[in-house]
Structures are given as C-alpha cells and as structure tokens.
C-alpha positions as CSV (number, residue, x, y, z in Angstrom):
1,X,26.3,-6.5,33.8
2,X,29.6,-8.4,31.6
3,X,31.2,-8.8,34.9
4,X,28.2,-11.5,35.9
5,X,28.0,-12.3,32.6
6,X,31.6,-13.7,32.9
7,X,31.3,-14.7,36.8
8,X,28.6,-17.1,35.4
9,X,30.6,-18.8,32.7
10,X,33.3,-19.3,34.6
11,X,31.4,-20.9,37.4
12,X,29.4,-23.0,34.6
13,X,32.6,-24.6,32.8
14,X,34.3,-25.0,36.2
15,X,30.9,-27.5,36.9
16,X,31.0,-28.6,33.6
17,X,34.0,-31.0,34.0
18,X,32.3,-32.9,36.2
19,X,30.6,-35.5,34.8
20,X,33.0,-36.0,31.8
21,X,34.6,-39.4,31.0
22,X,38.4,-39.9,32.1
23,X,40.1,-40.8,28.7
24,X,43.3,-39.4,29.9
25,X,44.9,-43.4,29.8
26,X,47.3,-41.7,32.2
27,X,45.4,-40.6,35.1
28,X,46.2,-41.0,38.6
29,X,45.0,-43.4,41.0
30,X,44.1,-42.9,44.8
31,X,46.1,-44.8,46.8
32,X,44.9,-46.9,49.5
33,X,45.8,-45.8,53.0
34,X,43.2,-47.7,55.0
35,X,46.8,-49.6,56.8
36,X,46.4,-46.0,59.4
37,X,43.0,-46.8,60.4
38,X,42.9,-48.0,64.5
39,X,46.3,-45.1,64.7
40,X,46.7,-43.6,68.3
41,X,45.5,-40.2,68.3
42,X,43.7,-40.5,65.6
43,X,39.5,-41.9,65.4
44,X,39.3,-44.3,62.5
45,X,36.1,-41.7,61.2
46,X,39.0,-38.6,61.2
47,X,40.7,-40.3,59.1
48,X,37.8,-41.4,56.9
49,X,37.2,-38.3,55.7
50,X,40.3,-37.3,55.0
51,X,40.9,-40.3,53.4
52,X,37.9,-39.2,51.8
53,X,38.5,-35.4,50.6
54,X,41.7,-36.8,49.2
55,X,40.3,-39.4,46.8
56,X,38.3,-36.0,45.9
57,X,41.8,-34.5,45.0
58,X,42.7,-37.0,42.7
59,X,39.4,-37.4,41.1
60,X,39.8,-33.3,40.6
61,X,43.0,-33.6,39.1
62,X,41.8,-36.0,36.9
63,X,39.0,-34.2,35.4
64,X,41.0,-31.2,34.7
65,X,43.6,-33.0,32.6
66,X,40.9,-34.8,31.1
67,X,39.3,-31.6,30.7
68,X,42.4,-29.8,29.3
69,X,43.4,-32.7,26.8
70,X,40.2,-33.2,25.1
71,X,39.6,-29.7,24.0
72,X,41.2,-26.7,22.9
73,X,40.2,-24.3,24.7
74,X,43.4,-21.7,24.4
75,X,43.2,-18.4,25.3
76,X,39.7,-18.7,26.8
77,X,38.9,-17.7,30.6
78,X,37.7,-21.0,30.9
79,X,40.8,-22.7,30.2
80,X,42.8,-20.0,32.5
81,X,40.9,-21.1,35.2
82,X,41.7,-24.9,34.3
83,X,45.3,-24.3,34.2
84,X,45.0,-22.2,37.3
85,X,42.8,-24.9,39.5
86,X,45.3,-27.9,38.0
87,X,48.2,-27.3,40.2
88,X,46.0,-26.3,43.0
89,X,44.5,-29.9,42.7
90,X,47.5,-31.9,42.0
91,X,49.4,-30.4,44.8
92,X,46.5,-31.1,47.3
93,X,46.9,-35.0,45.6
94,X,50.3,-34.9,46.2
95,X,50.8,-33.2,49.7
96,X,48.1,-35.7,51.3
97,X,50.6,-38.5,49.7
98,X,53.2,-37.1,51.3
99,X,51.5,-36.6,54.6
100,X,49.8,-40.1,54.7
101,X,52.8,-41.8,53.9
102,X,55.1,-40.3,56.7
103,X,52.5,-41.5,59.2
104,X,51.6,-45.3,61.0
105,X,55.3,-45.2,62.9
106,X,56.0,-46.3,66.1
107,X,60.1,-45.6,66.6
108,X,61.7,-42.5,67.1
109,X,64.3,-40.7,64.7
110,X,67.7,-43.0,64.7
111,X,70.0,-40.2,66.5
112,X,72.8,-42.2,64.5
113,X,71.4,-41.6,61.2
114,X,71.8,-38.9,58.6
115,X,68.8,-36.9,59.2
116,X,69.1,-36.7,62.0
117,X,72.6,-35.7,61.9
118,X,72.0,-33.5,59.3
119,X,68.8,-31.6,61.9
120,X,71.3,-30.6,64.3
121,X,73.4,-29.4,62.2
122,X,70.9,-27.3,61.1
123,X,69.2,-26.3,63.8
124,X,71.0,-26.9,66.8
125,X,69.9,-29.8,68.4
126,X,66.3,-32.0,67.4
127,X,64.2,-30.3,70.1
128,X,65.2,-26.9,68.9
129,X,64.2,-28.2,65.4
130,X,60.6,-29.4,66.7
131,X,60.4,-26.8,68.5
132,X,60.6,-24.4,64.6
133,X,58.3,-27.2,63.2
134,X,55.3,-27.0,65.7
135,X,55.4,-23.1,65.5
136,X,55.4,-23.2,62.0
137,X,52.8,-24.9,62.6
138,X,51.1,-22.2,64.9
139,X,50.7,-19.8,61.9
140,X,47.0,-18.6,61.7
141,X,45.8,-20.4,58.4
142,X,45.6,-23.3,56.7
143,X,48.3,-25.3,54.6
144,X,51.4,-27.4,55.3
145,X,54.4,-27.4,57.7
146,X,57.0,-29.2,55.7
147,X,60.7,-30.4,56.6
148,X,62.6,-29.2,52.9
149,X,65.4,-30.3,52.0
150,X,66.9,-27.9,48.3
151,X,68.4,-31.0,47.0
152,X,71.2,-28.4,45.4
153,X,73.5,-27.0,48.7
154,X,71.0,-29.8,51.1
155,X,70.1,-27.2,53.5
156,X,66.8,-27.7,55.4
157,X,64.1,-25.2,56.7
158,X,60.4,-25.7,57.6
159,X,58.2,-24.1,55.5
160,X,54.6,-23.0,55.9
161,X,52.4,-23.4,53.0
162,X,49.3,-21.5,52.3
163,X,46.9,-23.6,51.0
164,X,48.7,-26.0,48.4
165,X,51.2,-23.7,46.6
166,X,51.9,-20.3,47.9
167,X,55.1,-20.8,49.7
168,X,55.9,-23.9,48.1
169,X,60.4,-23.8,47.7
170,X,60.9,-24.1,43.7
171,X,63.1,-27.8,43.4
172,X,62.2,-28.3,47.1
173,X,62.0,-32.2,48.5
174,X,59.5,-32.8,51.0
175,X,60.7,-34.5,54.1
176,X,58.1,-34.6,56.6
177,X,54.8,-33.2,55.6
178,X,52.3,-32.1,58.0
179,X,48.6,-31.0,57.0
180,X,47.3,-28.3,58.8
181,X,44.2,-27.5,57.1
182,X,40.9,-27.7,59.6
183,X,40.0,-31.5,58.0
184,X,43.2,-33.1,59.8
185,X,42.0,-31.8,63.4
186,X,39.1,-30.7,64.0
187,X,37.4,-33.5,64.1
188,X,39.6,-35.3,66.7
189,X,40.9,-31.4,68.2
190,X,38.5,-29.4,67.9
191,X,41.0,-26.1,67.7
192,X,43.8,-27.4,70.1
193,X,45.8,-27.8,67.1
194,X,48.8,-28.4,69.9
195,X,47.5,-31.4,70.6
196,X,46.9,-32.8,67.4
197,X,50.5,-31.6,66.0
198,X,51.3,-34.0,69.6
199,X,49.7,-37.1,67.9
200,X,51.1,-36.2,64.6
201,X,54.4,-36.4,66.5
202,X,54.0,-39.4,68.4
203,X,53.3,-41.4,65.0
204,X,55.7,-40.5,62.7
205,X,57.0,-43.0,60.4
206,X,60.6,-41.9,60.9
207,X,62.3,-44.4,58.2
208,X,60.0,-42.6,55.6
209,X,61.5,-39.2,56.0
210,X,65.2,-40.1,56.6
211,X,63.7,-42.4,53.2
212,X,63.2,-39.2,51.3
213,X,66.1,-37.4,52.9
214,X,68.6,-40.0,50.8
215,X,67.0,-40.4,48.2
216,X,68.9,-38.8,44.3
217,X,65.8,-39.1,42.1
218,X,62.7,-38.2,42.2
219,X,61.1,-41.7,42.0
220,X,58.4,-41.2,45.3
221,X,59.9,-43.2,48.4
222,X,56.1,-45.3,48.3
223,X,57.2,-46.6,44.7
224,X,60.1,-48.0,45.4
C-alpha cells in the first residue's frame, strides 16, 4: 500500500508542474526549423509532427527548471524525480536541435576538407565510416546515432545513445546526429529504417558538420 501511495504521489508531482507559469528569465525558446519543409524524402506531415515533439521537450525543460527553481524540495521523492527527468528532457531538446541543424543540405562532404580526412584516417575510408554509422542505426531500440569527437584526443567514434542519455560520451562533441526514435521514421517509412537513413544521408548539411568539427569552444554553430 505504501508503494502505491508513493507512486501516486510521484505521478501527481510530475503532472503538477504542467500548468505552472514559466518564471525563469533564462528559459529556453524553441527554434524554428520550418525551412526544412519540402525536404526530399521527408513529408511535411512527418516534419511538422517532429517539430511538435521537439517543442514539447523545450516546454518540459522549462517547466522542470521552473519547478526546481521555484520550490525548495530538497530530499523529497518529488525533487529526486524532477532532477532525473530534467536531464532526459534537456537532452531530448538539445539532440533534436543538433539533428535538425545538420539537415537541409544539398552538397556532398568536401573531400578536401579536414573532416573528411579525419574520417578516412580513423575508419580507413569514407564508405567504411558510413557503413559503421548505418549499422549503428540498425541497433534495436530507440535513441540516436552520433558521430562524436573527443576534443581531448580528436578521436572520432560512431556512438549509439539509448533514449537520450545512456551511452552519451562525457565531454564528447556531437558532429553528426541522427534521430532513431520511431517518430523520426514511422510516418514516412513505417518500419523500414534503412530507407529513412538513406533519406537522412541525402539531406545532410555537411557544412554544419564540418563547422562543428572545427569548433574550439562550446558555442553552438547555429548561434555563431
């Protein structure tokens, strides 16, 4: 019975912040990615659905920050649950931003650029890297595939992230981000993830990925 009461309390606490006003002056604003509409391989319906889900992550991140900043809940089950949820919602917000910002391109990767050369150095050739990246996208589950750079060693790795957090490399810099949650591909490709990934590769904005690779600070490329 005590377990049931605790579960109800946690569920109520999670819902309680839904109608609170946002008072944090540093709250996040959802970015506009409507320029991606009309992108080949992605229907406008699927993109608008995806944009709406992204805005939900932004909204929930702000709500959680507001709830945590507005009340002293230290040591309570509500505080612990809100803290755990905050990282999940924030990562969902930020990874979607990386994802949308590395889409919309029409040109292939610059074979004379430093990113291409780094990929070849690490993986032997570009096709071997791509094969590994796509194989990562075939892992059963929901999450993300990320070409990650370790700024301390300049090493590159294709990583699989379960949901929004498990497997995320501490200090790693996301260069190319591909959403592998079902909402990213089901509307247009049903369960055929390979066709979705083909469409993804057809629309990579390699100029954004290259800028991320060359960054020496933590300012998002989109804000420069």
